[in-house]
C-alpha positions as a Markdown table, in Angstrom:
| # | Residue | x | y | z |
|---|---|---|---|---|
| 1 | Met | 20.6 | 7.0 | -9.9 |
| 2 | Ser | 24.4 | 6.9 | -9.4 |
| 3 | Leu | 25.0 | 4.6 | -12.3 |
| 4 | Pro | 24.1 | 6.7 | -15.4 |
| 5 | Ser | 27.0 | 8.5 | -17.1 |
| 6 | His | 25.8 | 9.0 | -20.6 |
| 7 | Ser | 23.1 | 11.3 | -22.1 |
| 8 | Trp | 20.6 | 8.5 | -22.9 |
| 9 | Glu | 21.1 | 7.0 | -19.4 |
| 10 | Tyr | 20.3 | 10.4 | -17.9 |
| 11 | Gly | 17.2 | 10.6 | -20.0 |
| 12 | Ala | 16.0 | 7.1 | -19.0 |
| 13 | Ala | 16.7 | 7.9 | -15.3 |
| 14 | Ala | 14.8 | 11.2 | -15.5 |
| 15 | Glu | 11.8 | 9.4 | -17.1 |
| 16 | Ala | 11.9 | 6.6 | -14.6 |
| 17 | Leu | 11.9 | 9.1 | -11.7 |
| 18 | Leu | 9.0 | 11.0 | -13.2 |
| 19 | Glu | 6.8 | 8.0 | -13.7 |
| 20 | Leu | 7.7 | 6.6 | -10.3 |
| 21 | Tyr | 7.3 | 9.7 | -8.1 |
| 22 | Asp | 5.2 | 12.1 | -10.1 |
| 23 | Pro | 3.2 | 10.1 | -12.5 |
| 24 | His | 0.6 | 12.8 | -12.9 |
| 25 | Leu | 3.3 | 14.9 | -14.7 |
| 26 | Ser | 4.1 | 12.1 | -17.2 |
| 27 | Val | 2.2 | 11.6 | -20.4 |
| 28 | Phe | 0.7 | 8.5 | -18.7 |
| 29 | Gly | -1.0 | 10.8 | -16.1 |
| 30 | Pro | -4.7 | 11.7 | -16.5 |
| 31 | Ala | -4.1 | 15.3 | -17.7 |
| 32 | Pro | -0.5 | 16.0 | -18.6 |
| 33 | Phe | -1.4 | 19.0 | -20.8 |
| 34 | Pro | -1.2 | 21.9 | -20.6 |
| 35 | Val | 2.3 | 21.4 | -19.3 |
| 36 | Pro | 2.3 | 22.9 | -15.8 |
| 37 | Ile | 4.7 | 25.2 | -14.1 |
| 38 | Val | 6.4 | 23.3 | -11.2 |
| 39 | Glu | 9.3 | 23.9 | -8.9 |
| 40 | Lys | 12.2 | 21.6 | -9.8 |
| 41 | Glu | 13.0 | 21.1 | -6.1 |
| 42 | Ser | 9.6 | 19.5 | -5.6 |
| 43 | Val | 9.9 | 17.0 | -8.5 |
| 44 | Met | 12.7 | 14.5 | -8.0 |
| 45 | Ser | 13.0 | 13.9 | -11.7 |
| 46 | Leu | 13.5 | 17.6 | -12.5 |
| 47 | Ala | 15.9 | 18.1 | -9.7 |
| 48 | Tyr | 17.9 | 15.2 | -11.1 |
| 49 | Ala | 17.7 | 16.3 | -14.7 |
| 50 | Ser | 18.7 | 19.9 | -13.9 |
| 51 | Lys | 22.0 | 18.6 | -12.7 |
| 52 | Lys | 22.6 | 16.5 | -15.8 |
| 53 | Ile | 21.5 | 18.9 | -18.6 |
| 54 | Val | 24.4 | 20.8 | -20.0 |
| 55 | Ile | 23.1 | 23.4 | -22.4 |
| 56 | Gly | 25.2 | 23.4 | -25.6 |
| 57 | Arg | 24.8 | 23.7 | -29.3 |
| 58 | Gly | 23.7 | 21.6 | -32.3 |
| 59 | Gln | 23.1 | 17.9 | -31.5 |
| 60 | Asp | 24.6 | 18.5 | -28.0 |
| 61 | Gly | 22.0 | 21.1 | -27.1 |
| 62 | Leu | 21.0 | 19.4 | -23.9 |
| 63 | Ser | 23.9 | 17.1 | -23.2 |
| 64 | Asn | 27.0 | 15.7 | -24.8 |
| 65 | Gly | 25.7 | 13.0 | -27.0 |
| 66 | Asp | 29.0 | 11.5 | -28.2 |
| 67 | Gly | 27.9 | 12.0 | -31.8 |
| 68 | Ala | 24.3 | 11.0 | -31.4 |
| 69 | Val | 21.3 | 13.1 | -32.6 |
| 70 | Gly | 18.7 | 11.3 | -30.4 |
| 71 | Asp | 20.4 | 10.7 | -27.1 |
| 72 | Pro | 20.7 | 14.2 | -25.8 |
| 73 | Val | 17.0 | 14.9 | -26.4 |
| 74 | Ser | 16.1 | 12.0 | -24.2 |
| 75 | Leu | 16.3 | 14.8 | -21.6 |
| 76 | Gly | 13.9 | 16.9 | -23.7 |
| 77 | Val | 10.7 | 16.3 | -21.7 |
| 78 | Ser | 12.5 | 17.2 | -18.5 |
| 79 | Ala | 13.8 | 20.4 | -20.2 |
| 80 | Val | 10.4 | 21.4 | -21.4 |
| 81 | Leu | 9.1 | 21.1 | -17.8 |
| 82 | Leu | 12.1 | 23.0 | -16.5 |
| 83 | Gly | 11.6 | 25.6 | -19.2 |
| 84 | Lys | 8.3 | 26.7 | -17.8 |
| 85 | Ala | 10.2 | 28.4 | -14.9 |
| 86 | Asp | 13.6 | 29.0 | -16.5 |
| 87 | Gln | 13.9 | 30.5 | -20.0 |
| 88 | Ala | 17.4 | 29.1 | -20.4 |
| 89 | Tyr | 15.9 | 25.6 | -20.7 |
| 90 | Ala | 13.1 | 26.8 | -22.9 |
| 91 | Lys | 15.6 | 28.3 | -25.4 |
| 92 | Ala | 17.7 | 25.1 | -25.3 |
| 93 | Val | 14.6 | 23.0 | -26.0 |
| 94 | His | 13.7 | 25.2 | -29.0 |
| 95 | Gln | 17.2 | 25.0 | -30.4 |
| 96 | Ser | 17.4 | 21.2 | -29.9 |
| 97 | Met | 14.0 | 20.7 | -31.6 |
| 98 | Gly | 15.2 | 22.8 | -34.5 |
| 99 | Tyr | 18.4 | 20.8 | -34.9 |
| 100 | Val | 16.7 | 17.4 | -34.7 |
| 101 | Val | 14.0 | 18.3 | -37.2 |
| 102 | Gly | 15.8 | 20.7 | -39.4 |
| 103 | Arg | 19.5 | 20.0 | -39.5 |
| 104 | Ala | 20.1 | 16.3 | -38.6 |
| 105 | Pro | 20.9 | 13.9 | -41.4 |
| 106 | Arg | 18.0 | 12.0 | -42.9 |
| 107 | Phe | 17.8 | 8.5 | -44.3 |
| 108 | Trp | 16.6 | 8.0 | -47.9 |
| 109 | Asn | 13.0 | 7.7 | -46.8 |
| 110 | Gly | 13.1 | 10.9 | -44.6 |
| 111 | Ala | 13.7 | 9.2 | -41.3 |
| 112 | Ile | 15.8 | 11.4 | -39.0 |
| 113 | Ser | 19.2 | 9.8 | -38.4 |
| 114 | His | 20.3 | 8.8 | -34.9 |
| 115 | Arg | 23.8 | 9.8 | -35.7 |
| 116 | Ala | 25.0 | 13.3 | -36.6 |
| 117 | Ser | 27.8 | 12.3 | -39.0 |
| 118 | Val | 26.0 | 9.8 | -41.2 |
| 119 | Ala | 22.4 | 8.8 | -42.0 |
| 120 | Glu | 21.9 | 5.8 | -39.7 |
| 121 | Leu | 18.7 | 4.5 | -38.0 |
| 122 | Trp | 18.9 | 2.9 | -34.6 |
| 123 | Ala | 15.8 | 1.4 | -32.9 |
| 124 | Asp | 17.0 | 3.2 | -29.7 |
| 125 | Phe | 16.2 | 6.6 | -31.3 |
| 126 | Ile | 12.4 | 6.0 | -31.0 |
| 127 | Tyr | 12.7 | 6.3 | -27.2 |
| 128 | Met | 15.0 | 9.3 | -27.3 |
| 129 | Ala | 13.6 | 11.8 | -29.8 |
| 130 | Pro | 10.0 | 11.2 | -30.7 |
| 131 | Pro | 8.6 | 11.4 | -27.2 |
| 132 | Phe | 10.3 | 14.7 | -26.7 |
| 133 | Leu | 9.2 | 16.1 | -30.1 |
| 134 | Ala | 5.6 | 15.0 | -29.5 |
| 135 | Tyr | 5.6 | 16.5 | -26.0 |
| 136 | Tyr | 7.1 | 19.8 | -27.3 |
| 137 | Ala | 4.6 | 19.8 | -30.2 |
| 138 | Val | 1.6 | 19.6 | -27.9 |
| 139 | Asp | 3.1 | 22.2 | -25.5 |
| 140 | Thr | 3.6 | 24.7 | -28.4 |
| 141 | Lys | 0.4 | 23.7 | -30.2 |
| 142 | Asn | 2.4 | 22.7 | -33.3 |
| 143 | Leu | 0.3 | 20.1 | -35.1 |
| 144 | Thr | 2.7 | 19.9 | -38.0 |
| 145 | Leu | 5.5 | 18.8 | -35.7 |
| 146 | Leu | 3.2 | 16.4 | -33.9 |
| 147 | Asp | 2.2 | 14.8 | -37.3 |
| 148 | Glu | 5.9 | 14.7 | -38.3 |
| 149 | Thr | 6.7 | 12.9 | -35.0 |
| 150 | Val | 4.1 | 10.2 | -35.7 |
| 151 | Lys | 5.4 | 9.9 | -39.2 |
| 152 | Gln | 8.9 | 9.3 | -37.9 |
| 153 | Cys | 7.8 | 6.2 | -36.1 |
| 154 | Ser | 6.3 | 5.0 | -39.4 |
| 155 | Leu | 9.5 | 5.8 | -41.4 |
| 156 | Tyr | 11.6 | 4.0 | -38.8 |
| 157 | Arg | 9.3 | 0.9 | -38.9 |
| 158 | Gln | 9.6 | 0.9 | -42.8 |
| 159 | Ile | 13.4 | 0.4 | -42.5 |
| 160 | Leu | 13.9 | -1.6 | -39.3 |
| 161 | Arg | 10.9 | -4.0 | -39.3 |
| 162 | His | 12.5 | -7.5 | -39.8 |
| 163 | Asn | 11.3 | -9.3 | -42.9 |
| 164 | Thr | 10.4 | -12.8 | -41.7 |
| 165 | Lys | 7.5 | -15.2 | -41.4 |
| 166 | Ala | 8.9 | -16.7 | -38.3 |
| 167 | Ser | 6.9 | -16.8 | -35.0 |
| 168 | Tyr | 8.6 | -13.6 | -33.9 |
| 169 | Lys | 7.5 | -11.6 | -37.0 |
| 170 | Gly | 6.9 | -7.9 | -36.3 |
| 171 | Val | 10.1 | -7.3 | -34.4 |
| 172 | Trp | 12.7 | -4.7 | -35.5 |
| 173 | Glu | 16.3 | -4.9 | -36.4 |
| 174 | His | 18.7 | -2.9 | -34.3 |
| 175 | Ile | 20.7 | -0.6 | -36.7 |
| 176 | Ile | 20.7 | 0.1 | -40.4 |
| 177 | Gly | 23.3 | 2.4 | -41.8 |
| 178 | Pro | 27.0 | 2.7 | -42.9 |
| 179 | Gln | 28.6 | 3.1 | -39.5 |
| 180 | Ser | 27.4 | 0.6 | -36.9 |
| 181 | Gln | 25.0 | -1.7 | -38.8 |
| 182 | Asp | 23.4 | -4.5 | -36.7 |
| 183 | Lys | 20.6 | -6.3 | -38.4 |
| 184 | Gly | 20.2 | -8.5 | -35.4 |
| 185 | Leu | 16.9 | -8.6 | -33.4 |
| 186 | Trp | 18.2 | -7.0 | -30.2 |
| 187 | Ser | 15.8 | -7.3 | -27.3 |
| 188 | Thr | 16.6 | -3.9 | -25.8 |
| 189 | Gly | 16.3 | -2.2 | -29.2 |
| 190 | Asn | 12.8 | -3.6 | -29.7 |
| 191 | Ala | 11.9 | -2.4 | -26.1 |
| 192 | Trp | 13.3 | 1.0 | -26.7 |
| 193 | Ala | 11.2 | 1.3 | -29.9 |
| 194 | Ala | 8.0 | 0.0 | -28.4 |
| 195 | Ala | 8.3 | 2.1 | -25.3 |
| 196 | Gly | 9.1 | 5.2 | -27.2 |
| 197 | Met | 6.0 | 4.7 | -29.4 |
| 198 | Thr | 3.9 | 4.1 | -26.3 |
| 199 | Arg | 5.0 | 7.5 | -25.0 |
| 200 | Val | 4.2 | 9.1 | -28.3 |
| 201 | Leu | 0.8 | 7.4 | -28.4 |
| 202 | Ala | -0.1 | 8.6 | -24.9 |
| 203 | Thr | 0.9 | 12.1 | -25.9 |
| 204 | Val | -1.3 | 12.1 | -29.0 |
| 205 | Met | -4.2 | 10.6 | -27.0 |
| 206 | Lys | -4.0 | 13.2 | -24.3 |
| 207 | Ala | -3.1 | 16.3 | -26.3 |
| 208 | Asn | -5.4 | 19.2 | -25.4 |
| 209 | Leu | -5.7 | 20.1 | -29.1 |
| 210 | Asn | -8.2 | 19.6 | -31.9 |
| 211 | Ile | -6.5 | 16.9 | -34.0 |
| 212 | Ser | -8.5 | 15.7 | -37.0 |
| 213 | Trp | -6.2 | 12.8 | -37.6 |
| 214 | Arg | -5.9 | 11.7 | -33.9 |
| 215 | Asn | -7.9 | 8.4 | -34.3 |
| 216 | His | -5.8 | 7.4 | -37.3 |
| 217 | Ala | -2.6 | 8.1 | -35.5 |
| 218 | Val | -3.7 | 6.2 | -32.4 |
| 219 | Asp | -4.7 | 3.2 | -34.5 |
| 220 | Glu | -1.4 | 3.3 | -36.4 |
| 221 | Leu | 0.9 | 3.6 | -33.4 |
| 222 | Thr | -1.1 | 0.9 | -31.5 |
| 223 | Gly | -0.6 | -1.4 | -34.5 |
| 224 | Tyr | 3.1 | -0.8 | -34.6 |
| 225 | Ile | 3.5 | -1.4 | -30.9 |
| 226 | Lys | 1.4 | -4.6 | -31.0 |
| 227 | Glu | 3.5 | -6.0 | -33.9 |
| 228 | Ile | 6.6 | -5.7 | -31.7 |
| 229 | Val | 5.0 | -7.1 | -28.6 |
| 230 | Asp | 3.4 | -10.0 | -30.5 |
| 231 | Gly | 6.7 | -10.8 | -32.0 |
| 232 | Val | 8.5 | -10.7 | -28.7 |
| 233 | Met | 5.9 | -12.8 | -27.0 |
| 234 | His | 6.4 | -15.5 | -29.6 |
| 235 | Ala | 10.2 | -15.5 | -29.6 |
| 236 | Pro | 12.0 | -18.3 | -27.9 |
| 237 | Ala | 12.5 | -17.3 | -24.2 |
| 238 | Asp | 15.3 | -18.3 | -21.9 |
| 239 | Gly | 14.2 | -19.1 | -18.3 |
| 240 | Gly | 11.2 | -16.8 | -18.7 |
| 241 | Leu | 13.3 | -13.9 | -20.0 |
| 242 | Leu | 13.7 | -12.4 | -23.5 |
| 243 | Arg | 17.0 | -13.4 | -25.1 |
| 244 | Asn | 19.5 | -10.6 | -25.8 |
| 245 | Tyr | 19.0 | -11.4 | -29.5 |
| 246 | Leu | 15.5 | -12.6 | -29.7 |
| 247 | Asp | 16.1 | -15.4 | -32.3 |
| 248 | Asn | 19.4 | -16.6 | -31.0 |
| 249 | Thr | 19.0 | -19.7 | -28.8 |
| 250 | Asp | 22.7 | -20.1 | -28.0 |
| 251 | Arg | 23.0 | -19.1 | -24.3 |
| 252 | Asn | 26.8 | -19.1 | -24.6 |
| 253 | Asn | 26.7 | -16.6 | -27.5 |
| 254 | His | 24.2 | -13.8 | -27.8 |
| 255 | Gly | 21.1 | -15.8 | -26.9 |
| 256 | Phe | 21.2 | -15.5 | -23.1 |
| 257 | Gly | 18.1 | -14.3 | -21.3 |
| 258 | Glu | 18.5 | -10.8 | -19.9 |
| 259 | Thr | 16.5 | -8.4 | -17.8 |
| 260 | Ser | 17.0 | -5.0 | -19.5 |
| 261 | Gly | 15.0 | -5.4 | -22.7 |
| 262 | Thr | 12.6 | -7.8 | -20.9 |
| 263 | Ser | 11.6 | -5.4 | -18.1 |
| 264 | Leu | 11.1 | -2.5 | -20.5 |
| 265 | Met | 8.9 | -4.6 | -22.8 |
| 266 | Val | 6.8 | -5.7 | -19.8 |
| 267 | Ala | 6.4 | -2.0 | -18.9 |
| 268 | Val | 5.1 | -1.4 | -22.5 |
| 269 | Val | 2.4 | -4.1 | -22.0 |
| 270 | Tyr | 1.2 | -2.6 | -18.8 |
| 271 | Arg | 1.0 | 0.9 | -20.2 |
| 272 | Met | -0.8 | -0.4 | -23.3 |
| 273 | Ala | -3.3 | -2.4 | -21.1 |
| 274 | Val | -4.4 | 1.0 | -19.7 |
| 275 | Leu | -4.1 | 3.1 | -22.9 |
| 276 | Lys | -5.7 | 0.5 | -25.3 |
| 277 | Pro | -7.4 | -2.2 | -23.2 |
| 278 | Asp | -9.5 | -3.3 | -26.1 |
| 279 | Val | -6.3 | -4.4 | -27.9 |
| 280 | Phe | -4.0 | -5.3 | -25.0 |
| 281 | Gly | -6.3 | -7.5 | -23.0 |
| 282 | Lys | -6.0 | -10.4 | -20.7 |
| 283 | Arg | -3.5 | -12.6 | -22.5 |
| 284 | Tyr | -1.0 | -9.7 | -22.7 |
| 285 | Val | -1.4 | -8.8 | -19.0 |
| 286 | Gln | -0.9 | -12.5 | -18.1 |
| 287 | Trp | 2.3 | -12.6 | -20.1 |
| 288 | Ala | 3.6 | -9.5 | -18.5 |
| 289 | Asp | 2.7 | -10.7 | -15.0 |
| 290 | Ala | 4.5 | -14.0 | -15.6 |
| 291 | Val | 7.6 | -12.3 | -16.8 |
| 292 | Arg | 7.5 | -9.7 | -14.0 |
| 293 | Lys | 7.3 | -12.5 | -11.5 |
| 294 | Thr | 10.3 | -14.2 | -13.2 |
| 295 | Ile | 12.4 | -11.1 | -12.7 |
| 296 | Gly | 11.3 | -10.9 | -9.1 |
| 297 | Gly | 12.3 | -14.6 | -8.6 |
| 298 | Arg | 15.4 | -16.8 | -9.0 |
| 299 | Asp | 17.2 | -18.1 | -12.0 |
| 300 | Val | 17.8 | -21.7 | -12.8 |
| 301 | Asn | 20.8 | -21.8 | -10.4 |
| 302 | Gly | 18.7 | -20.5 | -7.5 |
| 303 | Ser | 20.2 | -17.0 | -7.6 |
| 304 | Pro | 17.9 | -14.0 | -7.3 |
| 305 | His | 17.5 | -11.9 | -10.3 |
| 306 | Val | 17.4 | -8.9 | -8.0 |
| 307 | Thr | 20.4 | -9.0 | -5.6 |
| 308 | Val | 20.3 | -7.8 | -2.0 |
| 309 | Ser | 22.0 | -4.6 | -3.1 |
| 310 | Gly | 19.2 | -4.0 | -5.7 |
| 311 | Val | 21.2 | -4.9 | -8.8 |
| 312 | Val | 19.0 | -6.6 | -11.5 |
| 313 | Thr | 20.8 | -9.4 | -13.3 |
| 314 | Pro | 21.6 | -10.7 | -15.8 |
| 315 | Ala | 21.5 | -7.7 | -18.1 |
| 316 | Val | 23.1 | -7.0 | -21.4 |
| 317 | Asn | 26.3 | -5.0 | -21.5 |
| 318 | Pro | 24.8 | -1.5 | -22.0 |
| 319 | Leu | 27.8 | -0.4 | -24.0 |
| 320 | Gly | 28.4 | -3.7 | -25.9 |
| 321 | Trp | 25.3 | -5.5 | -27.2 |
| 322 | Tyr | 27.5 | -8.0 | -28.9 |
| 323 | Asp | 29.1 | -9.0 | -25.6 |
| 324 | Pro | 28.2 | -12.7 | -25.1 |
| 325 | Lys | 28.8 | -12.4 | -21.3 |
| 326 | Pro | 25.8 | -11.4 | -19.2 |
| 327 | Phe | 26.3 | -8.1 | -17.4 |
| 328 | Thr | 26.0 | -8.5 | -13.6 |
| 329 | Ser | 27.4 | -5.3 | -12.0 |
| 330 | Gly | 24.3 | -3.1 | -12.7 |
| 331 | Ser | 23.2 | -1.7 | -16.0 |
| 332 | Pro | 22.4 | 2.0 | -15.8 |
| 333 | Glu | 19.6 | 1.8 | -18.3 |
| 334 | Gly | 18.5 | -1.7 | -17.2 |
| 335 | Gln | 18.0 | -0.6 | -13.6 |
| 336 | Cys | 15.8 | 2.3 | -14.9 |
| 337 | Phe | 13.8 | -0.2 | -17.0 |
| 338 | Val | 12.9 | -2.2 | -13.9 |
| 339 | Val | 11.6 | 1.0 | -12.2 |
| 340 | Leu | 9.6 | 1.8 | -15.4 |
| 341 | Met | 8.2 | -1.7 | -15.2 |
| 342 | Tyr | 7.1 | -1.3 | -11.6 |
| 343 | Ala | 5.6 | 2.1 | -12.2 |
| 344 | Ala | 3.7 | 0.8 | -15.2 |
| 345 | Trp | 2.4 | -2.2 | -13.2 |
| 346 | Arg | 1.4 | 0.0 | -10.2 |
| 347 | Asp | -0.6 | 2.4 | -12.5 |
| 348 | Cys | -2.2 | -0.6 | -14.3 |
| 349 | Val | -3.3 | -1.9 | -10.9 |
| 350 | Leu | -4.7 | 1.5 | -9.9 |
| 351 | Glu | -6.6 | 1.7 | -13.2 |
| 352 | Glu | -8.0 | -1.8 | -12.4 |
| 353 | Lys | -6.6 | -3.3 | -15.6 |
| 354 | Cys | -4.2 | -5.4 | -13.7 |
| 355 | Ser | -4.2 | -7.2 | -10.4 |
| 356 | Arg | -1.8 | -7.3 | -7.5 |
């Protein structure tokens, strides 16, 4: 947990700690609602998050987001839990929700921008903001906000879903907008999106509210997640790993196999095998198991993907997705993704949907 230094990395780390050490408090637990009052010192994730949350204003309500709308609220679930015992966090959560939903720029179709200065959609946003908004909505019994959160996933898909008939159809483009556009099929971006929607799905399924449209939302989100997973599973792999850009087969360019997007996508499959086993059955679990074992094994040169110091490699440069050189010194988000993969697999085994 010493590697993260940016708001979204803090959020990913807090979620990884929660799912690993206190899975009953996460939305993947059997009864996450109503949100309980817990002592932060007794929950490693909250002890960590409380040291990383810096209460501010506007888009930086929970952390300095470097101009991002979504990244600071990746700490939002932690802040909601902390807010049960500390009103300062509760107020910051309410302010942050109000900014994201009411003041942040919007794309032409109504999708909330990931950036504060321009209307721009990033696949990453789906892991940062919607899980927080959904969690807060259930906690405050705000069905309008919960419905808006599900709608945001649909609006993002409308813009980012790649238009192709190739084997990997269903995957998303990375960024659409005037500032940092990247129409490439970034592995980690697709994993961020699928994992974020999986958290929203779990929230909707387990909400302790009377939701007339619950079944429709569950079917809709499940379909969106399945599209991405199916596309990824049919993309050309590299040594058993997803390529940094899924359709790029040049290992010396942007097509090298990497562990970050790969491990988070595997985590999605394990979570979905528990949430929707009728849809994510045996062939999905077999794919996830094979990829997980690849990450736990050695590369084509005989080097372990997980070093003796615990660094998972090769990853994509977390601050430069166009970097053609594999990142080997430890990706802050990539390390968290492997923890999320393990926690998801463990819970899938415990639910007897996966095997050891």
